[in-house]
N, C-alpha and C positions, 0 to 999 in steps of 0.2 A: 682521199684516204679511203679504202673501203675495208669498212666493218661488218662487212656481213660475212657470216662463216661460210666458209668454202672448203674444199680438200687443201688449198694452200694458205687458208686462215681459218683454222677449226674453232678459234675463239669466238664466242658469241659477243655482239655490242653489250656495255656494261648493262641498259635498260632491260635487256633479254635475260640476261644473267641474274639481274634483279628480281625481275618478275620470277624467273624458275625457283630461286632461293624460298622468294615469299610463297610460292604456291607449295613447294615442300614444307614449309613451315605451317602452312594451312592445313595439307594432307596430315602430317604428324600430329596435332592439335585435335585434328577429326578422328585420328586412329584411338587417340586415347580417350576423346568422350566417346567412341564406339565400344571401348572397353568398359569405361564408368557406366553407361548406360545398361550395356548387355547384361551384367551381372545383378543389375537393380530389376530388370524387366523381366528375364528368365528365373531370376531367384525371388522368392517371397519374403526373405526376411525383412528387407527394408521398407516394403510396401505393406504387407500384411503380418509380418511377425513383429511390429513393434519398434524395428530399427529406426527407422524417421525419427519416431517419437522421441526415442533414447538420444539420440543425436540432439534435439532442440534441448531436451532436458540438459543435455552436456553443456550444450553453448551458454543455456542460462545459468550454470553453475559457473562454468569456467570463464565465462566474460565476454558477453555480447556489448556493443556500443550501447550505451545508456538509451538511445532513442528507438532501439529495436527491441528492447525488452518486452515493452507490452505488445507489441506486434507478434512477437512470438508466442507469448504467454497466451496473450487473448485471441490471436486470429489462426496463427499457424498450427498450433496444438490442438484448438477445437476443430480444425480442418485436417488434421494430419494425415489420415488415409487418402483423401482426394489430391492433397499436395505431394505426398509422396509418391503416387502413380505419376502425377505432372511433372517431378523431377525425374524419376526415372525415364519416361518417354521422351521428356523435353531434353535429357542427355544423348539418349539415342537419336533423335532427330537432329540434334546438332551436330553429332559426329557423322551421321548419314550425309546432310547436306554438304560439311566441310571436306568430306572425303570424295563426293562425287561430284564436287564444285556446282551444286545448283542451290540456289535461294541464300547463296553465300552471305548477303546482306543483312537478310532477315534473322538467319540463323547466329550471324556474330552479334548483333544488337542484343538478341535474346541471351546469348551467353555472356555478354557484358555484363548485363543488367542481374542475371542470376549469378555470376561471380561478385558483382559489388555486394547483393543482398549477402551472400554467405560471409563475405568478407566483414560489413558491420555485423552478422550476426556470431561471428566467433573468434575475433581479432582482436579485441580491444586490449590494448596494453595496460590501460589503467589512467584514471585522470591527471594523475602527477608524472606522466611518462613524458621524456624528451620527444622533440619531435621525429628524429629519426628511428624511435622505436616503433611508432605507429608504421612506418613503413616496413622494417625489419620484421615487425610480427604478422604484415599481411602478405609477405612473399608468395604464399602457396596460392593465394587467389589474385593477389593483384597481376602477378605476370600473366595469368589466363585473361584475365580481365582488359589488361594491356593488349595482348595478341588479336582478341576479339575485336577490341576498339580499332585497331589496324587493318583488321580484315573487312569491317563494316566501310571504313573510309576510304579506302583503295578501290578503284575499279578492277575487277576482278578480271586476269588474263586467261586466255583459254589456255592453260597450261594445267594438265593432271586434272580437268573437268570432263564431265558427261557429254556435255555440249560440243565441245572440240572435237570428239569423236564422232559425232551426227553427221551424217553426210549430208542432210539438207541444211545444217548450220555450215557448212563450208561452201554451199553455193551462196548463202545470205549471210556473209559475214557481220553485217550490222544488226541482223536480227535477235532480239534479246529471247532466253531461254525462260 
């Protein structure tokens, strides 16, 4: 049975279709992080205008996980401007990496750690909440953390990647970018 796409059979095999869907998800998440990082890098409200510190104060007042409170209060706030720049440029770099399809695993590991830090800094439902409420309260960060974890674990296909368009890479298929 021939599963290779051809004029007679335009449907790609399931593995190719799955890789393509995974690449589109990676690209979409990358575009979102390009947008998130772009307005932080090219605007000064978050980095120099105190926006980052106000978010940390909001996390502290609205409910960070108890183990994160001293980290936020004693470390993050005391290094607020530097961490704000790290966040801004980090989001932009993660977005670029995912959109271009380069350094996907490194960007995804950083993205997963970043999303978990945000989750534990802002999504605490309370000490007496039911287990399902922990998941419900964390959906805005958990979904991205799971996407980044999947991108980090899956070997990247050359679909929607910069290296897939490089002529030298086409000649040396096994070479890593």
